[in-house]
C-alpha positions in Angstrom: 12.4 -23.1 14.0 10.1 -23.5 16.9 6.5 -24.5 16.3 4.4 -21.3 16.3 1.7 -21.3 18.9 -1.8 -20.4 17.8 -2.6 -16.8 18.6 -5.8 -15.5 20.2 -8.0 -12.9 18.4 -6.7 -10.1 20.6 -3.0 -11.1 20.1 -3.6 -10.8 16.3 -5.5 -7.6 16.9 -2.7 -6.0 18.8 -0.1 -7.2 16.3 -2.1 -5.7 13.4 -3.2 -2.4 15.0 -0.1 -0.5 13.9 -1.4 -0.9 10.3 -4.2 1.5 11.2 -1.5 4.2 11.7 0.5 3.2 8.7 -2.5 3.3 6.4 -3.6 6.6 8.0 -0.3 8.1 6.7 -0.6 6.3 3.3 -4.3 7.2 3.0 -3.5 10.9 3.4 -0.7 10.6 0.8 -2.9 8.7 -1.8 -5.9 10.9 -1.4 -4.2 14.3 -1.3 -0.9 14.3 -3.2 -2.3 14.8 -6.6 -4.5 17.6 -5.3 -1.4 19.1 -3.4 0.5 19.1 -6.7 -2.4 20.8 -8.4 -2.6 23.4 -5.6 1.1 24.1 -6.1 0.8 24.6 -9.8 1.5 21.2 -11.5 -0.5 20.4 -14.6 -2.2 17.1 -15.4 0.6 15.9 -17.6 3.2 16.3 -14.8 1.3 14.6 -12.0 2.2 11.0 -12.9 5.9 11.9 -13.2 5.9 13.7 -9.9 4.5 10.5 -8.3 7.6 8.6 -9.5 9.5 9.4 -6.3 7.1 7.2 -4.3 7.6 3.8 -6.0 11.3 4.3 -6.8 12.0 4.4 -3.0 10.5 1.0 -2.6 12.9 -0.6 -5.1 15.7 -0.5 -2.5 14.0 0.3 0.8 11.7 -2.7 1.0 14.2 -5.6 0.3 17.0 -3.9 2.2 14.9 -3.3 5.3 13.5 -6.8 5.0 16.9 -8.3 4.8 18.3 -6.2 7.6 15.4 -7.2 9.9 16.0 -10.9 9.1 19.5 -10.5 10.6 18.6 -8.5 13.7 17.7 -9.4 17.2 17.4 -6.7 19.9 15.5 -6.2 23.2 12.7 -4.9 21.0 12.9 -8.0 18.8 13.6 -8.5 15.1 11.1 -6.4 13.2 9.9 -3.9 15.8 13.0 -1.6 15.8 12.5 -1.0 12.1 8.7 -0.5 12.4 9.3 2.1 15.1 12.1 3.9 13.4 10.1 4.2 10.1 7.1 5.5 12.0 9.0 8.3 13.7 10.5 9.6 10.4 7.2 9.2 8.5 5.4 11.2 11.2 7.9 14.1 10.8 7.4 14.0 7.0 3.6 14.1 7.4 4.0 17.3 9.4 6.3 19.0 6.9 4.3 17.9 3.7 1.4 20.4 3.8 3.9 23.3 4.5 5.6 22.7 1.1 6.2 26.0 -0.7 6.7 24.4 -4.1 5.9 21.4 -6.2 9.5 20.1 -6.1 9.7 20.3 -2.3 6.4 18.4 -2.1 7.9 15.8 -4.5 11.0 15.5 -2.3 9.0 15.1 0.9 6.9 12.4 -0.9 10.1 10.6 -1.6 11.0 10.7 2.1 7.4 9.9 3.3 7.0 6.9 1.0 10.4 5.6 1.9 9.8 5.8 5.6 6.3 4.3 5.4 7.9 1.4 3.5 10.5 1.1 6.1 7.8 0.7 8.7 5.3 -1.4 6.7 7.7 -4.0 5.2 8.8 -5.5 8.6 5.2 -5.4 9.7 4.2 -8.0 7.1 7.2 -10.1 7.9 6.3 -10.0 11.6 2.9 -11.4 10.9 4.5 -14.2 8.8 7.0 -14.8 11.7 4.5 -15.0 14.5 1.5 -16.8 13.0 1.1 -20.5 12.2 0.2 -21.3 8.6 -3.4 -22.1 9.4 -4.0 -18.6 10.8 -2.2 -16.8 7.9 -5.4 -15.8 6.0 -7.0 -14.6 9.2 -4.0 -12.5 10.2 -3.7 -10.8 6.8 -7.5 -10.2 6.7 -7.3 -8.4 10.1 -4.5 -6.3 8.6 -6.9 -5.4 5.8 -9.5 -4.4 8.4 -7.1 -1.9 10.0 -5.8 -0.7 6.7 -9.4 -0.1 5.5 -10.3 1.7 8.8 -7.2 3.9 8.7 -7.6 4.7 5.0 -11.3 5.6 5.5 -10.7 8.1 8.2 -7.6 9.6 6.6 -9.1 10.0 3.2 -12.3 11.6 4.5 -10.6 14.0 7.0 -10.3 17.1 4.8 -13.9 16.6 3.6 -15.1 16.2 7.2 -13.3 19.2 8.4 -14.7 21.4 5.7 -18.3 20.1 5.8 -18.7 19.1 9.5 -16.4 21.4 11.3 -16.5 24.4 9.0 -12.7 24.7 8.8 -12.0 27.6 6.4 -10.6 26.6 3.0 -8.1 29.4 2.8 -4.5 28.3 1.9 -2.3 27.3 4.8 0.8 29.2 3.5 2.3 30.6 0.4 1.7 27.2 -1.3 -2.1 27.8 -0.9 -2.8 24.3 0.4 -6.2 24.3 2.2 -6.1 24.5 6.0 -8.3 21.3 6.2 -5.6 19.4 4.4 -2.8 20.8 6.6 -4.6 19.9 9.8 -5.4 16.4 8.4 -1.7 15.7 7.9 -1.0 16.9 11.5 -3.6 14.5 12.8 -2.2 11.7 10.6 1.2 12.1 12.1 -0.2 11.6 15.6 -2.3 8.6 14.5 0.7 7.0 12.7 3.1 7.1 15.7 0.4 6.3 18.2 -0.9 3.2 16.5 2.7 1.9 15.9 3.6 2.4 19.5 0.6 0.3 20.5 1.8 -2.6 18.5 5.4 -2.3 19.4 4.8 -2.4 23.1 1.8 -4.9 23.1 3.3 -7.5 20.8 6.2 -10.0 21.5 8.1 -11.6 18.8 9.1 -15.2 18.8 12.8 -15.3 19.9 15.3 -17.2 17.7 16.7 -20.5 18.8 20.3 -20.4 20.1 21.8 -21.6 16.7 19.9 -18.9 14.8 20.8 -16.2 17.4 24.5 -17.2 17.1 24.3 -16.9 13.3 22.7 -13.5 13.6 25.5 -12.3 15.9 28.2 -13.7 13.7 26.7 -12.5 10.4 26.2 -8.8 10.8 24.2 -7.1 8.1 26.3 -5.1 5.6 24.4 -2.8 3.3 26.8 -3.2 0.4 26.9 -7.0 0.7 23.2 -6.9 1.3 22.5 -5.3 -2.1 24.6 -8.0 -3.8 22.8 -10.8 -2.0 19.4 -9.3 -2.9 20.3 -9.2 -6.6 21.5 -12.8 -6.3 18.2 -13.9 -4.8 16.3 -12.8 -7.9 17.4 -16.0 -9.6 16.1 -18.1 -6.7 12.6 -16.7 -6.0 9.9 -19.3 -5.4 7.8 -20.1 -8.5 4.7 -18.9 -6.6 6.2 -15.4 -6.3 6.7 -15.1 -10.1 3.2 -16.3 -10.7 1.7 -13.8 -8.3 4.1 -11.1 -9.6 2.3 -11.2 -12.9 -1.0 -10.7 -11.1 0.5 -7.9 -9.0 1.8 -6.0 -12.0 -1.6 -5.6 -13.6 -3.3 -5.1 -10.3 -1.2 -2.2 -9.2 -1.3 -0.4 -12.6 -5.0 -0.3 -12.0 -4.7 1.1 -8.5 -2.0 3.6 -9.6 -4.3 4.9 -12.3 -7.0 5.5 -9.6 -4.7 7.2 -7.1 -3.0 9.5 -9.5 -5.8 10.5 -11.9 -9.1 10.1 -10.0 -8.9 13.6 -8.5 -8.2 15.5 -11.8 -10.6 13.1 -13.7 -13.6 14.0 -11.6 -12.5 17.7 -11.3 -12.9 18.0 -15.1 -15.4 15.3 -15.9 -17.9 15.6 -13.0 -17.4 19.0 -11.3 -16.3 20.8 -14.5 -13.8 22.7 -12.4 -11.3 25.3 -13.5 -7.9 25.7 -11.6 -8.2 27.8 -8.5 -12.0 27.7 -8.5 -14.4 26.7 -5.7 -15.4 23.7 -7.8 -11.7 22.6 -7.8 -11.6 22.6 -4.0 -14.9 20.8 -3.8 -13.8 18.2 -6.2 -10.6 17.6 -4.2 -12.6 17.2 -1.0 -15.0 14.8 -2.8 -12.2 12.8 -4.2 -11.0 12.3 -0.6 -14.4 11.3 0.5 -14.6 8.7 -2.4 -11.2 7.3 -1.3 -12.7 7.1 2.2 -15.6 5.2 0.8 -13.5 2.5 -0.8 -11.4 2.2 2.3 -14.6 1.8 4.4 -15.8 -0.9 2.1 -12.4 -2.5 2.5 -12.8 -2.4 6.2 -16.2 -4.0 6.1 -15.4 -6.6 3.4 -12.4 -7.7 5.5 -14.9 -9.4 7.8 -16.3 -11.2 4.8 -12.9 -12.4 3.9 -12.3 -13.7 7.4 -15.4 -16.0 6.9 -15.3 -16.8 3.2 -11.6 -17.9 3.1 -12.4 -20.7 5.5 -14.4 -22.6 2.8 -12.9 -21.3 -0.4 -9.4 -20.8 -1.6 -7.6 -17.4 -1.5 -6.9 -17.7 -5.2 -10.6 -18.0 -6.2 -11.6 -15.2 -3.8 -8.8 -12.9 -5.1 -9.8 -13.4 -8.8 -13.4 -12.6 -8.0 -12.6 -9.5 -6.0 -10.2 -8.2 -8.8 -13.0 -8.6 -11.3 -15.4 -6.6 -9.2 -12.7 -3.9 -8.8 -12.3 -3.8 -12.6 -16.0 -3.1 -13.0 -15.6 -0.3 -10.4 -12.8 1.4 -12.3 -14.5 1.0 -15.7 -17.7 2.5 -14.4 -16.2 5.8 -13.3 -16.2 7.5 -16.8 -19.9 6.9 -17.2 -20.8 8.5 -13.9 -22.0 12.1 -14.4 -23.1 12.8 -10.9 -20.8 12.8 -7.8 -22.9 10.5 -5.7 -23.0 7.9 -8.4 -19.2 7.6 -8.0 -19.8 5.9 -4.6 -21.0 2.8 -6.5 -17.6 2.7 -8.3 -15.8 3.1 -5.0 -17.8 0.2 -3.4 -16.6 -2.1 -6.1 -13.0 -0.9 -5.8 -13.1 -1.3 -2.0 -14.0 -5.0 -2.4 -11.0 -5.4 -4.6 -8.8 -3.4 -2.2 -9.6 -5.6 0.7 -8.4 -8.7 -1.2 -5.3 -6.9 -2.7 -4.1 -6.2 0.8 -4.4 -9.7 2.1 -5.0 -12.6 -0.3 -1.7 -12.4 -2.3 0.3 -12.6 1.0 -1.9 -15.5 2.2 -1.2 -17.3 -1.1 2.5 -16.5 -1.0 3.5 -17.1 2.7 3.6 -20.9 2.7 6.1 -20.8 -0.2 8.7 -18.7 1.6 11.9 -20.0 3.2 11.6 -19.3 6.9 15.0 -17.7 7.3 14.4 -15.2 4.6 10.8 -14.1 5.2 11.7 -10.4 5.5 13.8 -10.1 2.4 11.4 -12.3 0.4 8.5 -10.1 1.4 10.5 -7.1 0.4 11.3 -8.6 -3.0 7.7 -9.5 -3.5 6.7 -5.9 -3.0 8.9 -5.0 -5.9 6.1 -6.5 -8.0 4.1 -3.6 -6.6 6.8 -1.0 -7.2 7.8 -1.9 -10.8 4.3 -1.3 -12.3 4.0 2.0 -10.5 7.4 3.1 -11.9 6.3 2.0 -15.4 3.0 3.9 -15.0 4.8 7.0 -13.7 7.2 7.0 -16.6 4.7 6.2 -19.5 1.1 6.8 -18.4 1.2 10.6 -18.7 2.7 10.4 -22.2 0.1 7.7 -23.2 -2.8 9.9 -22.0 -1.3 13.0 -23.7 -0.7 11.3 -27.1 -3.6 8.9 -27.4 -6.3 10.5 -25.2 -5.8 14.3 -25.7 -4.7 14.7 -22.0 -8.0 13.5 -20.7 -7.4 12.2 -17.1 -10.6 10.2 -17.2 -9.0 7.8 -19.8 -6.7 6.6 -17.0 -9.8 5.0 -15.3 -10.3 2.9 -18.5 -6.7 1.9 -18.6 -6.8 1.0 -14.9 -10.0 -1.0 -15.2 -8.7 -3.0 -18.2 -5.5 -3.8 -16.4 -7.3 -5.0 -13.3 -9.5 -7.3 -15.4 -6.3 -8.8 -16.9 -5.1 -9.4 -13.3 -8.3 -11.2 -12.4 -7.9 -13.6 -15.4 -4.2 -14.0 -14.6 -5.0 -15.1 -11.0 -7.0 -18.1 -12.4 -4.7 -19.1 -15.2 -1.2 -18.0 -14.0 -1.2 -18.9 -10.3 -0.9 -22.7 -9.9 -3.2 -24.4 -7.4 -0.5 -26.8 -6.2 0.8 -26.0 -2.7 4.6 -25.5 -2.6 6.7 -26.9 0.2 8.6 -24.1 1.9 12.0 -23.4 0.5 11.9 -26.3 -1.9 10.3 -24.9 -5.0 12.8 -22.4 -6.2 13.3 -21.9 -10.0 17.0 -22.7 -9.6 17.2 -25.4 -6.9 20.9 -26.0 -7.6 21.8 -22.7 -5.9 23.8 -22.7 -2.8 21.8 -19.8 -1.3 
């Protein structure tokens, strides 16, 4: 592969700007889906199961899209066709979501929305790894975190801003009784998603393959059935670093899933003392969105700190520290009895979120074989998906049986899990730098 030239700040900026739109869509989903399910009549015990659609799509979508983009070269490049296609479909799903007439239609649209966001985001991370030299890797992923934080901040706060700043009426937007402020926010999100992705697609050039690699791409067309078999075969040959980080990711994302799914119902009952259909219920949903905006804003600001600090400390140490701060944030939520006090918790979680979005990828990237970056990134994201599937299947039952259906208990479970992830980062992730493609668990493989 050709030596990668160093990129200017603005080249990295343009390449990463699409993450603003992607996170705008994801921020709307994370901040509002539990509330939308509640508006449509779902009870607290059903919410985690209804979220199951989202992570399940990632099991196949992420590695398949990654592998397909590894074997693609068009006039738009290798990754950009998939980024653009996913963005178009996700924008359509964002428009349809707030018009869902029932819980199950909303769950189906979440399936589509999450799958198409994954289809757009997965090649994005691979494109950064493709285009950036190793010494700029931490900087590139930190700038991604910056845009992710900014997009998530605006998206999460939009319903609250519309209600409190623009006096948008809170009447339902259809027979599903989803507030108008939420509906308009999803429409704005669709425009932001496609607009930001278009900016990156047309302002960024990908490094073209060498002639031998291009010939191999043309002679080895991607086949979806064969692709699935090859993906399963790769599981035995993942870099050791990926397994080490996989343990950290498992506990990290259980913590975040607990926050996303149960924070809104937790503060509705524990802080606002709201009853279904009441004004307090709508206020708690809007405040939950504002709190999510807060942690995304902190993520945006702390990304600048990561850009500086990672120049003199290792990503591993920084990530462990940030996860520990995030654990404190989650564990503090149950003791907050006033809504503004929750902003302290969100500040701590935002510090962890900035690191979660960047440091694992900076730690992992040097260990990946250069001809399989896309599929390997997709497989790495399965360590995000599997804990969410586990939490979707079992968390609701655990809360029902052991915590009397109290959604606030999920914050304790999530905080404890993130603390375990912090410790695992120190003791499970080795400090030794791997040589690319040479540290597989089963080096005798022919793959």
